[in-house]
TIVEXPA-805313 format. One record per residue (C-alpha): x, y, z; residue in one letter; residue number from 1. Coordinates in steps of 0.25 Angstrom, whole numbers, plus 5000, padded with zeros to 4 digits. Layout:
BEGIN
+------+-------+------+-------+-------+
: east : north :   up : vexse : dokol :
+------+-------+------+-------+-------+
:    X :     Y :    Z :     A :   NUM :
...
+------+-------+------+-------+-------+
//
This chain:
BEGIN
+------+-------+------+-------+-------+
: east : north :   up : vexse : dokol :
+------+-------+------+-------+-------+
: 5286 :  4964 : 5155 :     X :     1 :
: 5273 :  4961 : 5148 :     X :     2 :
: 5274 :  4975 : 5143 :     X :     3 :
: 5287 :  4972 : 5137 :     X :     4 :
: 5281 :  4959 : 5130 :     X :     5 :
: 5270 :  4967 : 5126 :     X :     6 :
: 5279 :  4976 : 5119 :     X :     7 :
: 5288 :  4968 : 5113 :     X :     8 :
: 5277 :  4960 : 5108 :     X :     9 :
: 5271 :  4973 : 5099 :     X :    10 :
: 5286 :  4976 : 5094 :     X :    11 :
: 5287 :  4962 : 5089 :     X :    12 :
: 5273 :  4962 : 5083 :     X :    13 :
: 5276 :  4976 : 5077 :     X :    14 :
: 5289 :  4970 : 5071 :     X :    15 :
: 5283 :  4958 : 5065 :     X :    16 :
: 5272 :  4967 : 5059 :     X :    17 :
: 5281 :  4975 : 5053 :     X :    18 :
: 5289 :  4965 : 5047 :     X :    19 :
: 5276 :  4958 : 5041 :     X :    20 :
: 5273 :  4972 : 5034 :     X :    21 :
: 5286 :  4973 : 5028 :     X :    22 :
: 5285 :  4957 : 5024 :     X :    23 :
: 5272 :  4961 : 5017 :     X :    24 :
: 5275 :  4973 : 5008 :     X :    25 :
: 5291 :  4974 : 5007 :     X :    26 :
: 5298 :  4967 : 4996 :     X :    27 :
: 5311 :  4974 : 4997 :     X :    28 :
: 5309 :  4982 : 4984 :     X :    29 :
: 5307 :  4997 : 4982 :     X :    30 :
: 5296 :  5004 : 4988 :     X :    31 :
: 5291 :  5018 : 4984 :     X :    32 :
: 5300 :  5024 : 4994 :     X :    33 :
: 5312 :  5015 : 4998 :     X :    34 :
: 5322 :  5007 : 4989 :     X :    35 :
: 5323 :  4991 : 4988 :     X :    36 :
: 5336 :  4991 : 4996 :     X :    37 :
: 5328 :  4998 : 5007 :     X :    38 :
: 5317 :  4988 : 5007 :     X :    39 :
: 5325 :  4976 : 5008 :     X :    40 :
: 5334 :  4982 : 5019 :     X :    41 :
: 5322 :  4984 : 5027 :     X :    42 :
: 5315 :  4972 : 5024 :     X :    43 :
: 5328 :  4963 : 5027 :     X :    44 :
: 5329 :  4969 : 5040 :     X :    45 :
: 5314 :  4966 : 5044 :     X :    46 :
: 5316 :  4951 : 5040 :     X :    47 :
: 5330 :  4950 : 5048 :     X :    48 :
: 5323 :  4958 : 5061 :     X :    49 :
: 5310 :  4950 : 5061 :     X :    50 :
: 5316 :  4935 : 5056 :     X :    51 :
: 5326 :  4939 : 5069 :     X :    52 :
: 5317 :  4943 : 5079 :     X :    53 :
: 5304 :  4936 : 5076 :     X :    54 :
: 5307 :  4923 : 5068 :     X :    55 :
: 5294 :  4917 : 5070 :     X :    56 :
: 5285 :  4929 : 5066 :     X :    57 :
: 5294 :  4931 : 5055 :     X :    58 :
: 5291 :  4918 : 5049 :     X :    59 :
: 5277 :  4918 : 5052 :     X :    60 :
: 5276 :  4931 : 5043 :     X :    61 :
: 5278 :  4921 : 5031 :     X :    62 :
: 5263 :  4917 : 5034 :     X :    63 :
: 5259 :  4932 : 5031 :     X :    64 :
: 5257 :  4940 : 5017 :     X :    65 :
: 5269 :  4942 : 5017 :     X :    66 :
: 5276 :  4946 : 5001 :     X :    67 :
: 5285 :  4935 : 4995 :     X :    68 :
: 5297 :  4944 : 4997 :     X :    69 :
: 5296 :  4943 : 5012 :     X :    70 :
: 5291 :  4929 : 5013 :     X :    71 :
: 5303 :  4924 : 5006 :     X :    72 :
: 5313 :  4933 : 5014 :     X :    73 :
: 5306 :  4927 : 5027 :     X :    74 :
: 5309 :  4913 : 5022 :     X :    75 :
: 5323 :  4916 : 5019 :     X :    76 :
: 5325 :  4923 : 5033 :     X :    77 :
: 5319 :  4910 : 5040 :     X :    78 :
: 5327 :  4900 : 5032 :     X :    79 :
: 5340 :  4908 : 5034 :     X :    80 :
: 5339 :  4909 : 5048 :     X :    81 :
: 5333 :  4894 : 5051 :     X :    82 :
: 5343 :  4891 : 5061 :     X :    83 :
: 5338 :  4902 : 5069 :     X :    84 :
: 5323 :  4895 : 5070 :     X :    85 :
: 5319 :  4885 : 5081 :     X :    86 :
: 5314 :  4873 : 5076 :     X :    87 :
: 5298 :  4877 : 5077 :     X :    88 :
: 5300 :  4890 : 5069 :     X :    89 :
: 5307 :  4882 : 5059 :     X :    90 :
: 5296 :  4873 : 5058 :     X :    91 :
: 5286 :  4885 : 5056 :     X :    92 :
: 5295 :  4892 : 5047 :     X :    93 :
: 5297 :  4881 : 5038 :     X :    94 :
: 5281 :  4880 : 5036 :     X :    95 :
: 5281 :  4896 : 5034 :     X :    96 :
: 5292 :  4895 : 5024 :     X :    97 :
: 5287 :  4884 : 5017 :     X :    98 :
: 5272 :  4889 : 5015 :     X :    99 :
: 5278 :  4903 : 5011 :     X :   100 :
: 5287 :  4896 : 5001 :     X :   101 :
: 5274 :  4888 : 4996 :     X :   102 :
: 5268 :  4903 : 4993 :     X :   103 :
: 5280 :  4911 : 4987 :     X :   104 :
: 5282 :  4911 : 4972 :     X :   105 :
: 5292 :  4904 : 4968 :     X :   106 :
: 5302 :  4912 : 4962 :     X :   107 :
: 5302 :  4918 : 4977 :     X :   108 :
: 5305 :  4906 : 4983 :     X :   109 :
: 5317 :  4903 : 4972 :     X :   110 :
: 5321 :  4917 : 4975 :     X :   111 :
: 5322 :  4914 : 4989 :     X :   112 :
: 5329 :  4901 : 4987 :     X :   113 :
: 5340 :  4910 : 4980 :     X :   114 :
: 5341 :  4920 : 4992 :     X :   115 :
: 5343 :  4907 : 5002 :     X :   116 :
: 5353 :  4902 : 4993 :     X :   117 :
: 5360 :  4916 : 4994 :     X :   118 :
: 5360 :  4917 : 5008 :     X :   119 :
: 5363 :  4903 : 5010 :     X :   120 :
: 5352 :  4898 : 5018 :     X :   121 :
: 5352 :  4885 : 5015 :     X :   122 :
: 5348 :  4877 : 5027 :     X :   123 :
: 5341 :  4864 : 5028 :     X :   124 :
: 5328 :  4871 : 5031 :     X :   125 :
: 5329 :  4880 : 5021 :     X :   126 :
: 5331 :  4866 : 5010 :     X :   127 :
: 5320 :  4860 : 5016 :     X :   128 :
: 5310 :  4872 : 5014 :     X :   129 :
: 5314 :  4874 : 5000 :     X :   130 :
: 5315 :  4860 : 4996 :     X :   131 :
: 5300 :  4858 : 5000 :     X :   132 :
: 5297 :  4871 : 4992 :     X :   133 :
: 5303 :  4866 : 4980 :     X :   134 :
: 5297 :  4852 : 4982 :     X :   135 :
: 5283 :  4859 : 4982 :     X :   136 :
: 5284 :  4868 : 4969 :     X :   137 :
: 5272 :  4862 : 4960 :     X :   138 :
: 5280 :  4864 : 4948 :     X :   139 :
: 5296 :  4860 : 4947 :     X :   140 :
: 5297 :  4863 : 4932 :     X :   141 :
: 5290 :  4876 : 4933 :     X :   142 :
: 5300 :  4880 : 4943 :     X :   143 :
: 5311 :  4876 : 4936 :     X :   144 :
: 5308 :  4883 : 4924 :     X :   145 :
: 5303 :  4895 : 4931 :     X :   146 :
: 5312 :  4896 : 4943 :     X :   147 :
: 5323 :  4889 : 4936 :     X :   148 :
: 5335 :  4896 : 4943 :     X :   149 :
: 5327 :  4897 : 4957 :     X :   150 :
: 5324 :  4881 : 4956 :     X :   151 :
: 5339 :  4879 : 4953 :     X :   152 :
: 5345 :  4887 : 4964 :     X :   153 :
: 5333 :  4881 : 4974 :     X :   154 :
: 5337 :  4867 : 4971 :     X :   155 :
: 5352 :  4870 : 4972 :     X :   156 :
: 5350 :  4877 : 4986 :     X :   157 :
: 5341 :  4867 : 4992 :     X :   158 :
: 5350 :  4856 : 4987 :     X :   159 :
: 5338 :  4848 : 4981 :     X :   160 :
: 5338 :  4840 : 4967 :     X :   161 :
: 5328 :  4845 : 4956 :     X :   162 :
: 5315 :  4837 : 4956 :     X :   163 :
: 5318 :  4828 : 4946 :     X :   164 :
: 5329 :  4826 : 4935 :     X :   165 :
: 5323 :  4834 : 4924 :     X :   166 :
: 5320 :  4846 : 4933 :     X :   167 :
: 5335 :  4844 : 4938 :     X :   168 :
: 5340 :  4844 : 4923 :     X :   169 :
: 5332 :  4857 : 4919 :     X :   170 :
: 5337 :  4865 : 4931 :     X :   171 :
: 5352 :  4861 : 4932 :     X :   172 :
: 5354 :  4854 : 4917 :     X :   173 :
: 5344 :  4858 : 4907 :     X :   174 :
: 5353 :  4855 : 4896 :     X :   175 :
: 5352 :  4839 : 4899 :     X :   176 :
: 5339 :  4836 : 4893 :     X :   177 :
: 5334 :  4840 : 4880 :     X :   178 :
: 5321 :  4840 : 4885 :     X :   179 :
: 5313 :  4839 : 4897 :     X :   180 :
: 5301 :  4832 : 4900 :     X :   181 :
: 5294 :  4842 : 4909 :     X :   182 :
: 5288 :  4852 : 4899 :     X :   183 :
: 5290 :  4865 : 4906 :     X :   184 :
: 5304 :  4861 : 4906 :     X :   185 :
: 5306 :  4857 : 4893 :     X :   186 :
: 5298 :  4871 : 4890 :     X :   187 :
: 5309 :  4877 : 4896 :     X :   188 :
: 5320 :  4869 : 4887 :     X :   189 :
: 5312 :  4871 : 4875 :     X :   190 :
: 5310 :  4886 : 4877 :     X :   191 :
: 5324 :  4890 : 4875 :     X :   192 :
: 5323 :  4886 : 4860 :     X :   193 :
: 5308 :  4886 : 4858 :     X :   194 :
: 5299 :  4898 : 4859 :     X :   195 :
: 5287 :  4889 : 4860 :     X :   196 :
: 5291 :  4884 : 4873 :     X :   197 :
: 5293 :  4895 : 4881 :     X :   198 :
: 5278 :  4898 : 4881 :     X :   199 :
: 5277 :  4885 : 4889 :     X :   200 :
: 5285 :  4890 : 4900 :     X :   201 :
: 5281 :  4901 : 4911 :     X :   202 :
: 5281 :  4915 : 4907 :     X :   203 :
: 5292 :  4919 : 4915 :     X :   204 :
: 5301 :  4909 : 4910 :     X :   205 :
: 5296 :  4910 : 4896 :     X :   206 :
: 5298 :  4925 : 4896 :     X :   207 :
: 5313 :  4923 : 4895 :     X :   208 :
: 5312 :  4913 : 4884 :     X :   209 :
: 5303 :  4922 : 4876 :     X :   210 :
: 5314 :  4933 : 4877 :     X :   211 :
: 5325 :  4924 : 4874 :     X :   212 :
: 5316 :  4920 : 4860 :     X :   213 :
: 5315 :  4935 : 4857 :     X :   214 :
: 5299 :  4932 : 4858 :     X :   215 :
: 5290 :  4945 : 4858 :     X :   216 :
: 5284 :  4949 : 4872 :     X :   217 :
: 5270 :  4948 : 4866 :     X :   218 :
: 5271 :  4935 : 4860 :     X :   219 :
: 5277 :  4929 : 4872 :     X :   220 :
: 5267 :  4935 : 4881 :     X :   221 :
: 5257 :  4930 : 4873 :     X :   222 :
: 5260 :  4917 : 4872 :     X :   223 :
: 5266 :  4915 : 4886 :     X :   224 :
: 5253 :  4920 : 4893 :     X :   225 :
: 5246 :  4905 : 4895 :     X :   226 :
: 5259 :  4903 : 4904 :     X :   227 :
: 5259 :  4915 : 4913 :     X :   228 :
: 5253 :  4916 : 4927 :     X :   229 :
: 5241 :  4925 : 4932 :     X :   230 :
: 5252 :  4935 : 4937 :     X :   231 :
: 5260 :  4935 : 4924 :     X :   232 :
: 5247 :  4937 : 4916 :     X :   233 :
: 5243 :  4949 : 4925 :     X :   234 :
: 5258 :  4955 : 4924 :     X :   235 :
: 5259 :  4953 : 4910 :     X :   236 :
: 5246 :  4956 : 4904 :     X :   237 :
: 5249 :  4970 : 4900 :     X :   238 :
: 5263 :  4967 : 4894 :     X :   239 :
: 5255 :  4956 : 4887 :     X :   240 :
: 5244 :  4967 : 4882 :     X :   241 :
: 5255 :  4976 : 4878 :     X :   242 :
: 5262 :  4966 : 4870 :     X :   243 :
: 5250 :  4960 : 4862 :     X :   244 :
: 5248 :  4948 : 4872 :     X :   245 :
: 5233 :  4946 : 4875 :     X :   246 :
: 5236 :  4932 : 4881 :     X :   247 :
: 5243 :  4938 : 4893 :     X :   248 :
: 5230 :  4941 : 4901 :     X :   249 :
: 5228 :  4941 : 4916 :     X :   250 :
: 5217 :  4936 : 4922 :     X :   251 :
: 5214 :  4948 : 4932 :     X :   252 :
: 5203 :  4942 : 4938 :     X :   253 :
: 5212 :  4931 : 4946 :     X :   254 :
: 5224 :  4940 : 4950 :     X :   255 :
: 5227 :  4944 : 4964 :     X :   256 :
: 5221 :  4958 : 4968 :     X :   257 :
: 5235 :  4965 : 4971 :     X :   258 :
: 5242 :  4959 : 4959 :     X :   259 :
: 5230 :  4963 : 4951 :     X :   260 :
: 5231 :  4977 : 4956 :     X :   261 :
: 5245 :  4979 : 4952 :     X :   262 :
: 5242 :  4975 : 4939 :     X :   263 :
: 5229 :  4986 : 4938 :     X :   264 :
: 5239 :  4996 : 4944 :     X :   265 :
: 5249 :  4993 : 4933 :     X :   266 :
: 5239 :  4996 : 4922 :     X :   267 :
: 5238 :  5009 : 4915 :     X :   268 :
: 5227 :  5018 : 4919 :     X :   269 :
: 5219 :  5017 : 4905 :     X :   270 :
: 5220 :  5002 : 4906 :     X :   271 :
: 5215 :  5002 : 4921 :     X :   272 :
: 5203 :  5010 : 4916 :     X :   273 :
: 5201 :  5002 : 4904 :     X :   274 :
: 5200 :  4989 : 4911 :     X :   275 :
: 5194 :  4994 : 4925 :     X :   276 :
: 5182 :  4984 : 4925 :     X :   277 :
: 5191 :  4973 : 4922 :     X :   278 :
: 5203 :  4977 : 4932 :     X :   279 :
: 5194 :  4982 : 4943 :     X :   280 :
: 5186 :  4968 : 4943 :     X :   281 :
: 5198 :  4961 : 4943 :     X :   282 :
: 5203 :  4968 : 4956 :     X :   283 :
: 5191 :  4966 : 4963 :     X :   284 :
: 5190 :  4952 : 4959 :     X :   285 :
: 5203 :  4950 : 4966 :     X :   286 :
: 5201 :  4959 : 4977 :     X :   287 :
: 5187 :  4950 : 4981 :     X :   288 :
: 5197 :  4937 : 4980 :     X :   289 :
: 5206 :  4944 : 4989 :     X :   290 :
: 5195 :  4948 : 4999 :     X :   291 :
: 5190 :  4934 : 4999 :     X :   292 :
: 5180 :  4932 : 5010 :     X :   293 :
: 5184 :  4945 : 5017 :     X :   294 :
: 5177 :  4952 : 5005 :     X :   295 :
: 5167 :  4963 : 5008 :     X :   296 :
: 5169 :  4960 : 5024 :     X :   297 :
: 5178 :  4972 : 5028 :     X :   298 :
: 5166 :  4982 : 5030 :     X :   299 :
: 5168 :  4998 : 5027 :     X :   300 :
: 5183 :  4999 : 5021 :     X :   301 :
: 5191 :  5010 : 5017 :     X :   302 :
: 5205 :  5010 : 5010 :     X :   303 :
: 5215 :  5020 : 5009 :     X :   304 :
: 5223 :  5018 : 4996 :     X :   305 :
: 5236 :  5024 : 4993 :     X :   306 :
: 5238 :  5028 : 4978 :     X :   307 :
: 5250 :  5038 : 4981 :     X :   308 :
: 5262 :  5039 : 4972 :     X :   309 :
: 5269 :  5030 : 4982 :     X :   310 :
: 5259 :  5019 : 4978 :     X :   311 :
: 5268 :  5018 : 4966 :     X :   312 :
: 5277 :  5009 : 4973 :     X :   313 :
: 5291 :  5006 : 4966 :     X :   314 :
: 5297 :  5000 : 4954 :     X :   315 :
: 5297 :  4987 : 4961 :     X :   316 :
: 5284 :  4988 : 4967 :     X :   317 :
: 5277 :  4996 : 4958 :     X :   318 :
: 5264 :  5002 : 4963 :     X :   319 :
: 5263 :  4991 : 4972 :     X :   320 :
: 5258 :  4999 : 4983 :     X :   321 :
: 5247 :  5004 : 4975 :     X :   322 :
: 5245 :  4990 : 4971 :     X :   323 :
: 5242 :  4986 : 4983 :     X :   324 :
: 5232 :  4998 : 4987 :     X :   325 :
: 5224 :  4995 : 4976 :     X :   326 :
: 5222 :  4981 : 4977 :     X :   327 :
: 5220 :  4983 : 4992 :     X :   328 :
: 5208 :  4993 : 4987 :     X :   329 :
: 5201 :  4982 : 4979 :     X :   330 :
: 5202 :  4971 : 4991 :     X :   331 :
: 5197 :  4982 : 5001 :     X :   332 :
: 5185 :  4984 : 4992 :     X :   333 :
: 5183 :  4968 : 4993 :     X :   334 :
: 5186 :  4968 : 5007 :     X :   335 :
: 5176 :  4980 : 5011 :     X :   336 :
: 5161 :  4980 : 5012 :     X :   337 :
: 5162 :  4995 : 5009 :     X :   338 :
: 5175 :  5001 : 5003 :     X :   339 :
: 5181 :  5015 : 5002 :     X :   340 :
: 5194 :  5017 : 4995 :     X :   341 :
: 5202 :  5029 : 4996 :     X :   342 :
: 5216 :  5031 : 4988 :     X :   343 :
: 5226 :  5041 : 4992 :     X :   344 :
: 5225 :  5048 : 4978 :     X :   345 :
: 5209 :  5050 : 4980 :     X :   346 :
: 5207 :  5042 : 4968 :     X :   347 :
: 5195 :  5033 : 4967 :     X :   348 :
: 5198 :  5024 : 4956 :     X :   349 :
: 5207 :  5012 : 4961 :     X :   350 :
: 5209 :  5007 : 4947 :     X :   351 :
: 5215 :  5018 : 4942 :     X :   352 :
: 5224 :  5021 : 4954 :     X :   353 :
: 5239 :  5025 : 4953 :     X :   354 :
: 5251 :  5030 : 4961 :     X :   355 :
: 5249 :  5047 : 4964 :     X :   356 :
: 5251 :  5057 : 4973 :     X :   357 :
: 5253 :  5059 : 4990 :     X :   358 :
: 5247 :  5049 : 5000 :     X :   359 :
: 5235 :  5056 : 5008 :     X :   360 :
: 5233 :  5045 : 5015 :     X :   361 :
: 5228 :  5053 : 5028 :     X :   362 :
: 5217 :  5059 : 5019 :     X :   363 :
: 5213 :  5045 : 5013 :     X :   364 :
: 5212 :  5040 : 5027 :     X :   365 :
: 5203 :  5050 : 5033 :     X :   366 :
: 5193 :  5048 : 5020 :     X :   367 :
: 5194 :  5033 : 5022 :     X :   368 :
: 5189 :  5034 : 5037 :     X :   369 :
: 5179 :  5045 : 5034 :     X :   370 :
: 5171 :  5033 : 5026 :     X :   371 :
: 5171 :  5025 : 5040 :     X :   372 :
: 5178 :  5013 : 5036 :     X :   373 :
: 5178 :  5000 : 5046 :     X :   374 :
: 5192 :  4997 : 5038 :     X :   375 :
: 5202 :  5007 : 5033 :     X :   376 :
: 5213 :  5002 : 5024 :     X :   377 :
: 5225 :  5011 : 5021 :     X :   378 :
: 5234 :  5005 : 5009 :     X :   379 :
: 5245 :  5015 : 5008 :     X :   380 :
: 5262 :  5014 : 5010 :     X :   381 :
: 5259 :  5024 : 5020 :     X :   382 :
: 5266 :  5036 : 5016 :     X :   383 :
: 5253 :  5047 : 5019 :     X :   384 :
: 5260 :  5060 : 5013 :     X :   385 :
: 5248 :  5068 : 5010 :     X :   386 :
: 5249 :  5074 : 5021 :     X :   387 :
: 5259 :  5066 : 5029 :     X :   388 :
: 5255 :  5059 : 5041 :     X :   389 :
: 5239 :  5062 : 5040 :     X :   390 :
: 5237 :  5048 : 5038 :     X :   391 :
: 5243 :  5045 : 5052 :     X :   392 :
: 5237 :  5055 : 5059 :     X :   393 :
: 5223 :  5051 : 5053 :     X :   394 :
: 5225 :  5037 : 5057 :     X :   395 :
: 5229 :  5041 : 5071 :     X :   396 :
: 5216 :  5049 : 5073 :     X :   397 :
: 5207 :  5040 : 5068 :     X :   398 :
: 5213 :  5029 : 5077 :     X :   399 :
: 5216 :  5037 : 5088 :     X :   400 :
: 5203 :  5046 : 5089 :     X :   401 :
: 5193 :  5044 : 5080 :     X :   402 :
: 5193 :  5027 : 5078 :     X :   403 :
: 5200 :  5022 : 5092 :     X :   404 :
: 5192 :  5009 : 5092 :     X :   405 :
: 5197 :  5006 : 5078 :     X :   406 :
: 5182 :  5005 : 5071 :     X :   407 :
: 5191 :  5007 : 5057 :     X :   408 :
: 5201 :  4998 : 5055 :     X :   409 :
: 5211 :  5005 : 5049 :     X :   410 :
: 5224 :  4996 : 5041 :     X :   411 :
: 5236 :  5002 : 5034 :     X :   412 :
: 5241 :  4992 : 5023 :     X :   413 :
: 5255 :  4997 : 5016 :     X :   414 :
: 5259 :  4991 : 5005 :     X :   415 :
: 5274 :  4997 : 5007 :     X :   416 :
: 5286 :  4993 : 5016 :     X :   417 :
: 5294 :  5005 : 5022 :     X :   418 :
: 5308 :  5000 : 5022 :     X :   419 :
: 5312 :  5012 : 5031 :     X :   420 :
: 5302 :  5007 : 5042 :     X :   421 :
: 5303 :  4993 : 5039 :     X :   422 :
: 5287 :  4992 : 5038 :     X :   423 :
: 5275 :  4998 : 5030 :     X :   424 :
: 5274 :  5013 : 5032 :     X :   425 :
: 5262 :  5015 : 5042 :     X :   426 :
: 5251 :  5026 : 5044 :     X :   427 :
: 5249 :  5026 : 5058 :     X :   428 :
: 5252 :  5018 : 5070 :     X :   429 :
: 5238 :  5018 : 5074 :     X :   430 :
: 5235 :  5010 : 5059 :     X :   431 :
: 5240 :  4996 : 5058 :     X :   432 :
: 5248 :  4994 : 5045 :     X :   433 :
: 5251 :  4982 : 5037 :     X :   434 :
: 5259 :  4979 : 5025 :     X :   435 :
: 5252 :  4975 : 5011 :     X :   436 :
: 5257 :  4968 : 5000 :     X :   437 :
: 5245 :  4963 : 4994 :     X :   438 :
: 5230 :  4967 : 4995 :     X :   439 :
: 5226 :  4952 : 4996 :     X :   440 :
: 5232 :  4953 : 5009 :     X :   441 :
: 5226 :  4965 : 5015 :     X :   442 :
: 5215 :  4957 : 5024 :     X :   443 :
: 5226 :  4950 : 5032 :     X :   444 :
: 5235 :  4962 : 5031 :     X :   445 :
: 5223 :  4969 : 5039 :     X :   446 :
: 5222 :  4958 : 5049 :     X :   447 :
: 5237 :  4959 : 5053 :     X :   448 :
: 5237 :  4974 : 5052 :     X :   449 :
: 5231 :  4974 : 5066 :     X :   450 :
: 5244 :  4969 : 5073 :     X :   451 :
: 5250 :  4982 : 5067 :     X :   452 :
: 5242 :  4991 : 5076 :     X :   453 :
: 5254 :  4988 : 5087 :     X :   454 :
: 5243 :  4983 : 5099 :     X :   455 :
: 5247 :  4969 : 5095 :     X :   456 :
: 5258 :  4962 : 5100 :     X :   457 :
: 5266 :  4950 : 5095 :     X :   458 :
: 5257 :  4938 : 5100 :     X :   459 :
: 5245 :  4942 : 5092 :     X :   460 :
: 5253 :  4945 : 5079 :     X :   461 :
: 5261 :  4930 : 5082 :     X :   462 :
: 5247 :  4923 : 5083 :     X :   463 :
: 5242 :  4929 : 5070 :     X :   464 :
: 5254 :  4926 : 5064 :     X :   465 :
: 5253 :  4913 : 5069 :     X :   466 :
: 5239 :  4912 : 5064 :     X :   467 :
: 5243 :  4916 : 5049 :     X :   468 :
: 5255 :  4906 : 5051 :     X :   469 :
: 5246 :  4894 : 5052 :     X :   470 :
: 5237 :  4898 : 5042 :     X :   471 :
: 5249 :  4901 : 5031 :     X :   472 :
: 5254 :  4888 : 5034 :     X :   473 :
: 5241 :  4879 : 5035 :     X :   474 :
: 5233 :  4887 : 5023 :     X :   475 :
: 5218 :  4883 : 5019 :     X :   476 :
: 5216 :  4874 : 5008 :     X :   477 :
: 5218 :  4879 : 4996 :     X :   478 :
: 5204 :  4884 : 4989 :     X :   479 :
: 5199 :  4879 : 4976 :     X :   480 :
: 5203 :  4891 : 4969 :     X :   481 :
: 5215 :  4891 : 4959 :     X :   482 :
: 5228 :  4893 : 4966 :     X :   483 :
: 5234 :  4906 : 4961 :     X :   484 :
: 5246 :  4905 : 4952 :     X :   485 :
: 5260 :  4909 : 4958 :     X :   486 :
: 5265 :  4923 : 4958 :     X :   487 :
: 5273 :  4928 : 4948 :     X :   488 :
: 5289 :  4930 : 4951 :     X :   489 :
: 5287 :  4945 : 4953 :     X :   490 :
: 5276 :  4945 : 4964 :     X :   491 :
: 5275 :  4949 : 4977 :     X :   492 :
+------+-------+------+-------+-------+
//
């Protein structure tokens, strides 16, 4: 009986880890080898399966570094099935949901509210959680201007009155007032007929008014630059340069590592060469921030980084696998005391990498192991094809015959969800694989990967999730550094 229970625990742990990998990597969008419909169908099945069989663990996944798309789906699933939860489960879920909603970009939460309304999920628990989230919004006027349709729908769905008569008029009866006392609301009113007023609005709102007034792109970007968030400045810097708007200039030194890596890969090769010193220093500074207290503590590290043609990604996730690999490269450089990077293409200039050629993972893994690393990290979608299967055989022989004691820690990080297998593609049963979204999560994922080796059961995984849940619900006091701005609307 004990053997059966132990086997059941291993199966449950494997199921939950499979879901965690999916929740980190999958976004329901097209990947290089699968269509968006396949991704959504596969992901929907996983959510239904884990929610139905492991409700407490399903909720605990909110405390991990899952992407916003899956965090919203988990919240929706928990709220839609509130009647199936016990009182204790509802209390824990309520705290997890409230904390996760506070971290989500507001546009993602308003989109979630729209989905809850469409699914007719409007129980008392749902209304209470959304009421508290709306009450905690720091600037209701900004939400009213920037997310007007979403805020109106949220108030209707939760049966709440707007916070103040003026805001209520702005949302539901804007023609009633000839002017608003709140400056931002009045700027929105005046922007309909006064061009200068639109430059007092957030960029995403002002853009529509600029088109309405026929303002040229260069002029608009130059004048609206002070109203942009850091992420908007980064996204529009090259566009501003093309249109002569020099005021649109991002402070690269302050950008998150993965976001910055994506920006660098979007630049033409000539620009990367010309700005080599600036871009390299910005990436290394971002990597040092991400490494934090672990900087230089990982000993000898070797990395096999996939820059094959499949790292192109898709039209919806352009260069996403390569972006993850480049960001991991700079983060591992900061974490390691001695670092050896090996790109599958054989290139040695990380700043100029681009997706090209086959994926000779096996050969690169042999080269990496020749350096006798303490840690080997493999960042790849797992499609080893030059020759096929060599990576799995190399890793099997290494782990079973050459290094059975595990002196070298090997972890495979995969940024691509495989819809057909309901998981990220694995290289070998003897090597743990974890899903990867942002390089900043790499240290946590390497720690989580130990559960994917198949030798750890449900009690250990549950204890780990409980620990992460406690840390998530009771975070340490904020540092004195400035709070980062919210992610832009296209983030994650």
